[in-house]
Residue frames as a rotation matrix with the C-alpha (Angstrom) as fourth column:
MET 1
-0.215 -0.467 0.858 376.36
0.609 -0.751 -0.256 281.75
0.763 0.468 0.445 120.66
ASN 2
-0.192 0.057 -0.980 376.79
0.928 -0.315 -0.200 284.26
-0.320 -0.947 0.007 123.47
VAL 3
-0.005 0.141 0.990 375.12
0.553 -0.825 0.121 287.83
0.833 0.548 -0.074 122.77
ASN 4
-0.446 -0.152 -0.882 375.99
0.836 -0.422 -0.350 290.72
-0.319 -0.894 0.315 124.94
VAL 5
0.156 0.502 0.851 373.52
0.575 -0.746 0.335 293.63
0.803 0.437 -0.405 124.72
VAL 6
-0.847 -0.498 -0.185 374.37
0.507 -0.652 -0.564 296.91
0.160 -0.572 0.805 126.42
ALA 7
0.322 0.883 -0.342 371.64
0.870 -0.418 -0.261 299.13
-0.373 -0.213 -0.903 128.12
VAL 8
-0.833 -0.485 0.266 371.51
0.553 -0.723 0.414 302.26
-0.008 0.492 0.871 126.02
GLY 9
-0.180 0.743 -0.644 369.40
0.358 -0.560 -0.747 305.29
-0.916 -0.365 -0.165 125.72
PRO 10
0.758 0.574 0.310 368.04
0.466 -0.145 -0.873 307.40
-0.456 0.806 -0.377 122.73
LYS 11
0.795 -0.577 -0.185 371.49
-0.604 -0.730 -0.321 309.33
0.050 0.367 -0.929 122.30
PRO 12
0.241 -0.862 -0.447 375.03
-0.121 0.430 -0.895 308.14
0.963 0.270 -0.001 121.79
SER 13
0.954 0.098 0.284 376.29
-0.296 0.137 0.945 306.49
0.054 -0.986 0.160 125.06
GLN 14
-0.084 -0.995 -0.050 379.76
-0.904 0.097 -0.417 305.96
0.419 0.010 -0.908 126.47
VAL 15
0.889 0.340 0.307 380.16
-0.430 0.851 0.301 302.22
-0.159 -0.400 0.903 126.97
THR 16
-0.412 -0.872 0.265 382.73
-0.652 0.485 0.583 299.36
-0.637 0.067 -0.768 126.94
CYS 17
0.162 0.429 -0.888 382.20
-0.957 0.289 -0.035 297.40
0.242 0.856 0.458 123.86
PRO 18
0.531 0.122 0.839 381.76
-0.568 0.785 0.246 293.65
-0.629 -0.607 0.486 124.73
SER 19
0.978 -0.128 0.166 383.38
0.210 0.631 -0.747 292.63
-0.009 0.766 0.643 121.52
CYS 20
0.377 -0.883 0.279 386.55
0.342 -0.147 -0.928 294.71
0.861 0.446 0.246 121.21
ARG 21
0.322 -0.223 -0.920 386.75
0.946 0.095 0.309 295.82
0.019 -0.970 0.242 124.85
ALA 22
-0.769 -0.467 0.437 387.28
0.495 -0.867 -0.055 299.48
0.405 0.175 0.898 123.89
THR 23
-0.249 0.565 -0.787 385.74
0.545 -0.590 -0.596 302.40
-0.801 -0.577 -0.160 125.77
ILE 24
-0.827 -0.013 0.562 383.68
0.531 -0.344 0.774 304.00
0.183 0.939 0.291 123.03
VAL 25
-0.497 0.798 -0.341 380.76
-0.403 -0.560 -0.723 306.41
-0.768 -0.222 0.600 122.25
THR 26
-0.268 0.474 0.839 378.21
0.525 0.802 -0.285 304.36
-0.808 0.364 -0.464 120.50
ARG 27
-0.978 0.035 -0.208 377.18
-0.199 -0.470 0.860 305.04
-0.068 0.882 0.467 116.84
VAL 28
-0.367 0.910 0.194 373.42
0.039 0.224 -0.974 305.40
-0.929 -0.350 -0.118 116.63
ASP 29
-0.959 0.266 -0.091 371.29
-0.103 -0.030 0.994 304.58
0.262 0.963 0.056 113.60
HIS 30
-0.521 0.853 0.045 367.62
-0.555 -0.297 -0.777 305.55
-0.649 -0.430 0.628 113.79
LYS 31
-0.983 0.161 -0.087 365.19
0.044 0.672 0.740 303.06
0.177 0.723 -0.667 112.28
ALA 32
-0.355 0.932 0.071 361.46
-0.879 -0.358 0.314 303.42
0.318 0.049 0.947 111.47
THR 33
-0.974 0.121 0.192 359.20
0.005 0.859 -0.513 300.95
-0.227 -0.498 -0.837 113.22
THR 34
-0.453 0.874 0.175 355.65
0.745 0.264 0.613 299.84
0.490 0.408 -0.771 112.90
LYS 35
0.049 0.411 -0.910 354.85
0.833 -0.520 -0.190 302.53
-0.551 -0.749 -0.368 115.49
THR 36
-0.643 -0.480 -0.597 356.42
0.025 -0.792 0.610 305.06
-0.766 0.377 0.521 113.02
HIS 37
-0.954 0.263 0.141 354.22
0.191 0.176 0.966 303.87
0.229 0.949 -0.218 110.21
VAL 38
-0.072 0.954 -0.291 351.00
0.980 0.121 0.155 303.98
0.183 -0.275 -0.944 112.25
ILE 39
-0.067 0.085 -0.994 351.71
0.479 -0.872 -0.107 307.52
-0.875 -0.483 0.018 113.43
ALA 40
-0.870 -0.264 -0.417 352.28
-0.199 -0.586 0.786 308.61
-0.452 0.766 0.457 109.78
LEU 41
-0.680 0.725 0.110 349.02
0.554 0.409 0.725 306.87
0.481 0.554 -0.680 108.72
ILE 42
0.085 0.721 -0.687 347.02
0.949 -0.270 -0.166 308.57
-0.305 -0.638 -0.707 111.50
LEU 43
-0.294 -0.249 -0.923 348.54
0.123 -0.967 0.222 312.01
-0.948 -0.048 0.315 110.43
CYS 44
-0.999 -0.026 -0.019 347.72
-0.018 -0.026 0.999 311.27
-0.027 0.999 0.026 106.81
LEU 45
-0.473 0.875 -0.107 344.06
0.768 0.469 0.437 310.40
0.432 0.125 -0.893 107.73
PHE 46
0.332 0.687 -0.647 343.32
0.939 -0.304 0.159 313.20
-0.088 -0.660 -0.746 110.15
LEU 47
0.139 -0.278 -0.950 345.54
0.096 -0.952 0.292 316.13
-0.986 -0.132 -0.106 109.12
CYS 48
0.760 0.138 -0.636 346.97
-0.572 -0.325 -0.753 316.21
-0.310 0.936 -0.168 105.69
TRP 49
0.921 -0.383 0.073 349.28
0.382 0.850 -0.362 314.10
0.076 0.361 0.929 103.48
PRO 50
0.312 -0.907 0.282 352.35
-0.204 -0.354 -0.913 316.36
0.928 0.227 -0.296 103.68
CYS 51
0.385 -0.105 0.917 352.28
-0.915 -0.175 0.364 315.65
0.122 -0.979 -0.164 107.48
VAL 52
0.985 0.093 -0.143 353.16
-0.087 0.995 0.046 312.01
0.146 -0.033 0.989 106.69
CYS 53
0.360 -0.932 -0.041 356.89
0.138 0.097 -0.986 312.83
0.923 0.349 0.163 106.63
VAL 54
0.341 -0.196 0.919 357.03
-0.770 -0.619 0.153 314.20
0.539 -0.760 -0.362 110.11
PRO 55
0.834 -0.110 0.540 357.54
-0.390 0.575 0.719 310.88
-0.390 -0.811 0.437 112.03
TYR 56
0.737 -0.637 0.227 360.19
0.659 0.602 -0.451 309.72
0.150 0.482 0.863 109.51
CYS 57
0.306 -0.620 0.723 362.10
0.128 -0.725 -0.676 312.99
0.944 0.299 -0.143 110.24
MET 58
0.390 -0.014 0.921 361.89
-0.826 -0.447 0.343 312.78
0.407 -0.895 -0.185 113.98
ASP 59
-0.562 -0.668 -0.489 364.27
-0.366 0.730 -0.577 310.61
0.742 -0.145 -0.655 116.00
SER 60
-0.698 0.307 0.647 361.81
-0.641 0.133 -0.756 310.42
-0.318 -0.942 0.104 118.83
CYS 61
0.446 0.887 -0.122 359.38
-0.847 0.373 -0.379 308.34
-0.291 0.272 0.917 116.53
GLN 62
0.561 -0.318 -0.764 362.01
-0.397 0.707 -0.585 305.72
0.726 0.632 0.270 115.58
ASN 63
0.939 -0.326 -0.110 364.07
0.289 0.573 0.767 303.15
-0.187 -0.752 0.632 117.49
ALA 64
0.499 -0.866 0.029 367.83
-0.858 -0.498 -0.125 304.00
0.123 0.038 -0.992 118.18
ASP 65
0.934 -0.314 -0.170 370.14
0.298 0.948 -0.113 301.04
0.197 0.055 0.979 117.21
HIS 66
0.712 -0.697 0.081 373.56
-0.648 -0.608 0.459 301.37
-0.271 -0.380 -0.885 118.81
TYR 67
0.881 -0.469 -0.056 376.82
0.371 0.760 -0.533 300.07
0.293 0.449 0.844 117.37
CYS 68
0.386 -0.842 -0.376 380.52
0.449 -0.185 0.874 300.10
-0.806 -0.506 0.307 118.20
PRO 69
0.834 -0.132 -0.536 382.42
-0.460 -0.702 -0.543 302.58
-0.305 0.700 -0.646 115.95
ASN 70
-0.149 -0.982 0.119 385.51
-0.861 0.188 0.472 300.47
-0.486 -0.032 -0.873 116.18
CYS 71
-0.896 -0.287 0.338 384.28
-0.155 0.917 0.367 297.02
-0.416 0.276 -0.867 115.36
ASN 72
-0.614 0.714 -0.336 380.75
-0.692 -0.281 0.665 297.69
0.381 0.641 0.667 114.14
SER 73
-0.844 0.319 -0.431 379.26
0.447 0.862 -0.238 295.27
0.296 -0.394 -0.870 116.65
TYR 74
0.048 0.944 0.327 375.55
-0.047 -0.325 0.944 295.63
0.998 -0.061 0.029 117.49
LEU 75
-0.908 -0.410 0.085 375.31
-0.049 -0.096 -0.994 296.82
0.416 -0.907 0.067 121.12
GLY 76
-0.579 0.761 -0.291 371.58
0.686 0.262 -0.679 297.20
-0.440 -0.593 -0.674 121.72
THR 77
-0.539 0.516 0.666 368.42
0.427 -0.514 0.744 299.15
0.726 0.685 0.057 120.84
TYR 78
-0.850 0.371 -0.375 366.59
0.136 -0.534 -0.835 301.81
-0.510 -0.760 0.403 122.56
GLN 79
-0.513 0.756 0.407 362.89
0.798 0.245 0.551 301.39
0.316 0.607 -0.729 121.65
GLN 80
-0.944 0.245 0.222 360.70
-0.266 -0.961 -0.070 304.46
0.196 -0.125 0.972 121.52
């Protein structure tokens, strides 16, 4: 199986989809990672428990998965 992964950043990017060959602006889904959970734990331990929500609300603490809006193909991930 041949997998094409496109270089992307933290925001939607204009690329040519390797699957459908359309020029598109990527759809971005932010996903929490182990780093996000560790930051939340540190905030809980050293500040206060309401601060635990902060890393889950900030896109900069999560990975950005890029998808084609036409064919829903996975294009790549920008890791924070």
